[in-house]
C-alpha positions in Angstrom: 20.3 36.9 -14.7 21.0 38.9 -11.6 22.9 37.3 -8.7 20.8 36.9 -5.6 21.5 39.1 -2.7 22.6 36.1 -0.6 25.6 35.8 -2.9 26.7 39.4 -2.3 29.0 38.7 0.7 30.8 36.1 -1.4 31.2 38.4 -4.4 32.4 41.2 -2.1 35.1 39.0 -0.5 36.3 37.9 -3.9 36.6 41.5 -5.1 38.4 42.5 -1.9 40.9 39.7 -2.5 41.5 40.9 -6.0 42.1 44.4 -4.8 44.5 43.2 -2.0 46.4 41.0 -4.5 46.7 43.9 -7.0 48.0 46.2 -4.2 50.5 43.5 -3.2 51.7 43.1 -6.8 52.1 46.9 -7.2 54.1 47.0 -3.9 56.4 44.2 -5.0 56.9 45.9 -8.4 57.6 49.3 -7.0 60.1 47.9 -4.4 61.9 45.9 -7.2 62.3 49.1 -9.3 63.5 51.1 -6.3 66.1 48.5 -5.3 67.4 48.3 -8.9 67.5 52.1 -9.1 69.6 52.4 -5.9 71.9 49.7 -7.1 72.4 51.4 -10.5 73.0 54.7 -8.8 75.6 53.2 -6.5 77.3 51.4 -9.4 77.4 54.6 -11.5 78.9 56.7 -8.7 81.4 54.0 -8.0 82.6 53.3 -11.5 82.2 56.6 -13.3 82.6 59.3 -10.6 84.6 58.0 -7.6 86.5 55.2 -9.4 86.1 53.3 -6.2 87.8 56.0 -4.1 86.2 57.3 -0.9 88.6 60.0 0.2 89.0 63.6 -0.7 87.4 64.2 -4.1 84.9 61.4 -3.5 83.5 63.1 -0.4 83.0 66.4 -2.2 81.2 64.6 -5.1 78.8 62.9 -2.6 78.1 66.1 -0.8 77.5 68.0 -4.1 75.4 65.3 -5.6 73.2 65.0 -2.5 72.5 68.7 -2.5 71.5 68.7 -6.2 69.3 65.7 -6.0 67.6 67.0 -2.8 66.8 70.3 -4.5 65.4 68.4 -7.5 63.7 65.4 -5.9 63.2 66.1 -2.2 64.6 64.8 1.1 65.1 61.2 0.0 68.6 61.8 -1.3 70.7 62.5 1.7 74.4 61.7 1.9 73.5 58.7 4.0 71.1 57.4 1.3 73.8 57.8 -1.4 76.2 55.8 0.8 73.5 53.1 1.1 73.5 53.0 -2.7 77.3 52.8 -2.8 77.2 50.0 -0.3 74.6 47.8 -2.1 76.6 48.1 -5.3 79.8 47.1 -3.4 78.2 44.1 -1.6 76.3 42.8 -4.7 78.5 43.7 -7.7 76.5 41.5 -10.1 73.1 42.7 -11.3 71.8 39.1 -11.4 72.1 39.0 -7.7 70.1 42.1 -7.3 67.4 40.9 -9.7 67.1 37.7 -7.6 66.7 39.6 -4.3 64.6 42.6 -5.2 61.3 40.7 -5.6 61.8 38.8 -2.3 63.2 41.4 0.0 62.3 45.0 0.4 64.8 47.8 0.2 64.6 48.1 4.0 65.6 44.4 4.3 68.5 44.9 1.9 69.7 48.0 3.7 69.8 46.1 7.0 71.7 43.2 5.4 74.3 45.2 3.6 75.4 46.6 7.0 76.8 43.2 7.8 80.4 42.8 6.8 80.8 39.0 7.1 79.7 37.4 3.8 78.6 34.1 5.2 76.7 35.8 8.0 75.0 38.1 5.5 74.0 35.1 3.3 72.6 33.4 6.4 70.2 36.3 7.1 69.3 36.6 3.4 68.2 33.0 3.0 66.5 32.6 6.4 64.7 35.9 6.0 63.4 34.7 2.6 62.4 31.3 3.9 60.6 32.6 7.0 59.3 35.7 5.4 60.4 38.0 8.2 59.3 41.6 8.2 62.1 44.2 8.3 61.5 44.7 12.0 61.8 41.0 12.6 65.0 40.8 10.6 66.6 43.6 12.7 65.5 42.0 15.9 67.2 38.7 14.8 70.4 40.6 13.9 70.4 42.5 17.2 69.9 39.3 19.1 72.9 37.7 17.3 70.8 34.9 15.9 73.6 33.7 13.6 76.1 33.4 16.4 73.6 31.4 18.3 73.1 28.8 15.6 75.2 25.6 15.6 76.2 26.4 11.9 78.2 29.4 13.0 80.7 27.1 14.8 81.3 25.0 11.7 84.1 25.5 9.1 83.4 28.1 6.4 83.0 25.5 3.7 80.3 23.7 5.7 78.4 26.9 6.3 78.6 27.8 2.6 77.4 24.4 1.5 74.4 24.4 3.9 73.5 27.9 2.8 73.7 26.8 -0.9 71.4 23.8 -0.2 69.0 26.1 1.6 69.0 28.6 -1.3 68.6 26.1 -4.1 66.5 23.3 -2.5 64.8 25.1 0.4 66.2 22.4 2.7 67.1 23.5 6.2 69.8 21.6 8.0 69.5 21.1 11.8 72.6 23.3 12.3 70.9 26.2 10.6 67.9 26.2 12.9 69.3 25.1 16.2 68.9 28.2 18.5 69.5 28.8 22.1 69.9 31.9 24.2 73.2 30.7 25.5 76.4 30.8 23.5 77.7 27.3 23.1 81.2 28.4 24.0 80.0 29.7 27.3 78.6 26.3 28.0 81.8 24.6 27.1 80.3 22.5 24.4 82.2 21.2 21.4 81.1 21.4 17.8 79.1 18.1 18.2 76.9 17.6 21.2 73.6 16.0 22.2 70.5 17.6 23.7 71.4 15.9 27.0 74.9 17.6 26.8 73.2 21.0 26.3 70.8 20.4 29.2 73.6 19.3 31.5 75.7 22.3 30.6 72.9 24.8 31.3 72.1 23.2 34.6 75.8 23.3 35.7 75.9 27.0 35.0 72.6 27.6 36.8 73.8 25.6 39.8 77.1 27.6 39.9 75.1 30.8 39.8 72.7 29.8 42.5 75.4 28.7 44.9 77.2 32.0 44.4 74.1 33.9 45.6 74.8 32.9 49.2 73.3 30.8 52.0 69.8 32.1 51.4 69.6 30.0 48.2 69.9 26.2 47.8 70.2 23.9 44.8 68.1 20.9 45.7 68.4 18.7 42.6 68.7 18.7 38.9 65.3 17.2 38.5 62.7 17.2 41.3 59.0 16.3 41.3 56.8 19.1 42.6 53.1 18.3 43.4 50.6 21.1 43.5 46.8 20.4 44.0 47.5 16.7 43.3 49.1 17.5 40.0 52.8 16.9 39.2 
């Protein structure tokens, strides 16, 4: 029995969803293989060619290898790319870690994260990026805006940071310190490790008041809170 024409849009949408899901699965699979390939290349170069040495002979090996691979496989094998391979193998020495990351983060994500030297800071971006499903562009914007430094957790002892990140990783539970964000550094505002929202508001207003009074007599600070009525609306 043929399906009526009225059902054609529904069938079409179902087929489109199947196609999109298949494309997504292929993209995830390809990315996972690429990431593992780059890790294996970096590990092989490190252990069997450079023996963890970067000077002298090591530089010559990288230059020569880049030229040979470029001739054989194209422009994707520059010296810079090989250094990315080396770096990912250095940062994630265990293959189990790579297996866990490669299906959740793209190679572009991983390349941005391995540029971070601090291990806790790196872990913060990995876990938050996975949780919030940032694009690689969003991740880079967060790194550039110093998101980690603007969270309350960055002011805590290292053991506290590590514990909160482990809870986030294993239980998907986000502590308040991990998500508290403000464009002002807490040190600049003179806040201690523990503070209330009122403390934060007061500190910000103090800095604004100081700035306004420094602008000269053309500016005045009237009050910390002032009712303003426009068209009978407060």
